[in-house]
N, C-alpha and C positions, 0 to 999 in steps of 0.2 A: 317460181322462186329460184333465184340464182344462188345455189348452194355454195359454189366456190367463192363468190363475191362475199357472202355472209361470213364464211369461215375466214377469209383473208382480211376483211375490213373490221369485223365486229367481234368475233370470238378471239379471246386473248391467246396470243401465240406463246405456248409454254416451252417450245422446243428450239427456237432460233433457226428454223429452216422452213422451207416451203411445205405447206400441209400436203399430206398424201392425197392423190387425186381420186379419192373414193368416198362414197357416202352409203351407209347402211340404210336400206329401204324397208327391210323386214327381217325378222329372225324367229326361229323356233328351234328349241333344243340346242344342238351344237352346230346348226347350219344357219347361214346368213345369206341374204341376197344383197349384193353390193353393186351400186352403180359406179361405173368407170367414167369419171368426169372428163377424162382426156379422150374418150372414145364415144362422145355423144350420148352419154348416159347408159351405154350398154350394160346390162345387168349380168353379173357373174355370180354363180352359186359357189359359196365359200364355206369350207369346214373350219370352225373356230378351234385353233390349237393354242389359244392364249387365255381363254376364260376371263377376258376383260381385266387385264392386270392381275390375273390369278384370283379374281373375286367371284366369278359366276360358277360356283361349284356344281350347280344343278342345271346349267345352261340357261336358255331364255324361255320364259313363259311356262315354267314347270307347273303342272296342275296342283301339286301339293302346296306350293308356295302361293299360287293364285287363290286357292281355297282358304289358306291361313290369313291372307290379307283381307279377303272378303269378310270372313267371320269376325276377325279382330276389329276391323274398321266399323263393323256394325254394332259390336257389343262390348268391346274391351275398354273403351274410354281412352283418355290421353293424359292420365295423371302423371305427375312428376314423382321423384323419389321421396317427396315429403309424405305421400300417402301410399299405403300398401296397395298392391295390385294382385288379383288372383293369377293373372297371366305371369307376372314376374315371379311370384312365389312358387308357382307350379314349375317354371323353368329352373329356378335356382335349386329347388329341392330335388328335381330330377337329375341335375348335374352334380350337385355338391352335398346333398343330404345323405343320410346313412344308406349305403349300398348304391350311391349315385353313379352315373355314367362315368364321371371323371375322378372318382375318389381314389383310384390307384395312383394318380398324380397328385391330387390335392385331398388328403384325408379329411373326412367329415369333421367339421367343427374347428379346423385349423386354418382355414382360409376364408376370405370374403372377396366380394366382387363389385366392381363399378363398371358402368357402360359409357362409351364415348361414340362420337360420330365417325371416327376413322382410326386407322392404325397410328397415324401421326399423333392424333390427340391422345390416344391410349399411351403411346410412348412418352408424351409430355407429362401425363399424370404419373407414370412410372418413375420418371426422373424427379418429379416433385416429391413423391413418396421417399425416394432415396435421400434427397436433400433434407427432408423434414425428420428423417430417422436420427439425425445428429442434433436436433433442435428441441429445446424445451419450450413449448408455446405458453406455458403459464408464467415462467420466469423470464421469457424472452432472451434466452442465452443458450449456449451449447449445453448439451447433456454432458454429465461428467465423463471425462475420458474421450470425448468425441471431437475436441477442438483441433486435433491434428489430422483428422480424417478429411482431407481436402482434395482427393483425387478420384476420378472415375476412369477406369480402364476400358477402352473400346478396341476395335480391331481394324487393321488396314483393309480397305476395300468394303467396309460395312456400309449398309444403308439402313437408316432408322426413320427416315422422314425428312421433309423439307422445311418444317416449321422452325421458327427462330431458336427455341431452346434445344433443338436436336442437332442443329448444324455443327456445333463443336464436336459431336460424336463422329462426324465424317472426317476422315483424314485427307480428303481430296481438296486440294487448294482451290480448284475452280469453284467449288460450292461455298467456300468460306471467306475468301478475300473480298473486302468491301463491306462486310457485315460485322456487327459488334461481336467481340469475343467473350470469353468467360469473364466473370466479375473478378476484381482484384482479390487476392487470397487473404487479405487482412480484414475482410468484412463479410464473412460467410460465403466467400467466393469458392469456386471450385476450378480445378484444372482438369483437362482431359488428355490422356496419353494413349498411344496406340502401339500394339505389337502385331506381328503377323498372325493370321488366323490359322488354327490347326497345327501350330508349332509348339510342341510341349516344352522344348528347351527355352524358347523365348518367354513363355508364360512363367515357367519355374524361376528363371533368372529375374524376371520382373518382380515376382512376389518376394523373392529373397532380398531384393534391394529396397522394395517400396511398400511392403505389406502394412507397415505401421502407419502409412499415410492413406492407404487405400480404403475408400468408402464403398465402392460397388464395381462390379464388372458387368458390362452390357454386351450380350452376345446373341447373334443369330445362330441357331443350331445348324443351319445350312445357309451359307451366305448367298443371297439372292442376286442383287444387282452386280455383284462381283463376278457372276457367271455360273451360279449353282455350284459352289464349292462345298463338297461334303468332307467333313473332318475325318481324320483317322479314327479307327475303332478305339473306343475308350477315352478319347480326348475330352469329351464333354463331362464325363464322370470324374475324370482327374481334375478338370477345372473346378467343378462343383466342390470337390473335396478340399482343394486349396482355399476356396472361398470360406467354407465352413470352418476350416482349421484356423483361419486368421480373422474370423468375425467380419467378413466382407459380404455384402449383399450381392446375390447373383440375380440379374435381370435377364430373362429370356425373351427375345423379340421373335415371337412365332406368328407375326402378322401374315407373312407369306406362306410359311410352312404348314400352318394349321390345316389338317385333314387331307394333306397331299401326299404323304409318305407311306401310306398303307396303314396308318394309325392316326389318331387325332393329333398327337403331339410328337414333334421330332426330337424333343429333349428326352431321349430314351436310347437304350442299347439292348444287347442280348440279355442283360441282367434285369431289365425292366426300366421304369421311369427314373430319370435323373432329377433329383430334387432341386427346386428353385425357390427363391424368396418372392419374386414377382415374375409373373408371366403375362405377356400381352398377346392377344389373338385378334384377328380381324379378317378382312378380305372374304374368304370362303364362309365365314360366320354369317354374313349377310345374304348368302344364297343367291347372289346376283341380283337381288331385288332392293337391298338396302346397303348403304355404307354404314358400317357399325364396327365396334370393337369391344372387347372386354379386358379389364385389368384385374388380374387375380393376384391378391397379395396375402401374405401371412397375416393372421389376425392381429398380431402385436404391432403391425406397421400401419401408419395412417398419416393424415395431415391435420393441420389445425382446423378449428371450427369453421365451416363453410368454405374451406379451401379446395374442396373437390366437387362443389356443386356444378352440375351441368344440365342444361335443358334436355339433353339427349340420353340421360342416364337410365337405360333399360326401360324405355317407354313400353306400354303394353303391346302396341302393334309390333315393335321390334322383337319383343320376347316371343310373340306368337310365331313370327317368321322363323326365328332361331329354333324354337322348340319343335315345330313341325318339320323343319328342314333336317335337324339332327335326328329326329325320330325316323324320317325316311332314309337317311344315310345308314342307320343301323338296320332297319327292317329289310332294306334292299341289298345289304351287304356291300355297300359302295366302297368301304375302306379296303376290303379284300380285293374288290374289283380294281381299285387304284393300284394295289400291289401287283396284280396280274398285268395291267396295262404297263406298269413300270418295267416289268421283266421283258415285255415285248419291245418297248422303246430301247432298253439297254442292249438288246440284241440287234436292233435295226439301225439305230442312229450311228453306231460306229461304222456300219457299212456305207452310210452316206458320207462320212468323213473320208473313208478309203476311196470312194468313187470320185469325190471332188476335192482332192488334196490342196488345190490352189484356193479353194473357197473356205474350207473348214479344216481345223487342225486337231481338235480333240473333243470328246464328249464326256459329260459328267451328269449324274442324276440318280434319282430314286423315285418310285411311285409315279405320280403325274407331275413331277417337277424336274425338268431336264434342261440342260444347257449345251449348246454346240458352239464351241469357240470359233470365231472367225479368223482366217488368215489375213495377212496384210493386204492382199488384193481386195478382199471384201470389206475389211474394217473401215476403209475410207469411202465405201460405196453402199452403205447400209440402206439408204433410200431406194436405190436402184434394185438392190436385192429384194427388199421387201415388196416393192411394186411388182417385180416378176413373180414372186411367190403368190401374191394375192391374185394376179391374173391367171395363175395356174390353179387357183381354187383352194388355197390354204392361208389362214391368217395367223401370223406369229408376231411376237414382239422381240425387241432387241434391248439388251442390258449393257450398261456402260463398260463393264470389265473392271478388274481390280487395279489396273494401272501400275505405277511404280511401287515396289514394296521393298522393305529393308531386308537385311540378313541374306542377301543373295537370292531371294525368291524372285522368280521371273515376272516380267511384265505380262499382264493378261489382257488380250484384246477384247473388244465387245463380244457378246455371245448371243446367239439366237435362243430365246426361251421357248421351249415346247412344253406347255402346261395345260393340256386340254381339260375340260370339265370332267368331274367324276362320272357323269352319266354317258360318257363317250363309249360307244360300242366297239368291239374289236374290229368290226367291219369298217366303221368310220375311222378308227385308228389306222388301219391299213390304207385307207384312202388318203389320210394325212401324209403318211410316209411316201406314198406314190407321188403325191402332188409336191412334196418337198423336193423330190428328185427332179420332177418335170420343171418346177420353177427355177431350181438351181441351174439346170441345163439351159433354160431360156435366158437366165441372167448372163451366163458365160457367152451366149450367142450375141449379146449386145456389146461386148467389149471389143 
């Protein structure tokens, strides 16, 4: 089988560049064997520092997930949300019932949940819930007092997904030009506006001028694709307070951040959970075995009859994987372990920046979610840098960066994302760090 030919001719090119000259031939845990197609199929042992777009929280082939799939496949059935499921009920009660695992963020009886195939689908449903919150489905008109709420506020540099309904939330021209924009404002349309992320003054000024028109704010608690931008202490709580004060819905996009910051949810600070109206989680939720997401909404929010039906809404097999995976995370103390890994990364990655100042400029991150911003030299050569790193035995991903931003905020180059699975040992983390150094050095040797 000619792998490169199949990739080049048959597999859809999502990136607009030559595919990387590598193919994974086997994987276990946090390690992969990768064939180098430019070197006659020579196999390189690689440590995964990406977690598959941040989704493989337990690595590859975890025995807990393998057992969950086997058991559920054999006896759980495949019923949709029209019929109750023991697996679904067990999971939701464990998470959201009295004394549930997540009731500190979502008090029992005050929230409800829907499942989707992916984070993008989850965010599409969240946006649908936002829009329906101003609509009376029985009278087919605006709810009283909601006719002027025609604006959604998002943030510069944000990434919420590629699907059509979400593109207006992205302020990057490259992703929007040539595609339909928001509907006209005179017929249930909505406009999307953007302010810089983490800037209290920008948010306060925007609310002061526009709160009467504002329907919702959509925010990542840590901006991912922008380069792992962590907001100032207290920023998220102040944002939530502004939303509550002005009757504006707060939507938290925790698709990437879920279970990576040393706790399940990043919408939190030293005072505890930051309240939200709608929260979307995904990626790590599927444990590397499934693509799935959850949309968690206040009970008084919803959509018109059949407006949220989905083939993938918390099927029993999906619930079994989530349930057993979360149980293992708790029993094995993986959130605390992620916090410890984060401390080690926060000590070591700045050393990488100092050692290679022509390649990297700064580091940001928490838990197992870190970004190392590229300098101009590497920003235009990400393919070569990534190839050198893989050949050195470490697999990472690169994010777009925040690009041009208003109010004098600086341009952010692409960033290398270091987001290893939660099951990464400290020994493997040290190996990742060593191989990042070796790969960067090899990249410089090619210039």
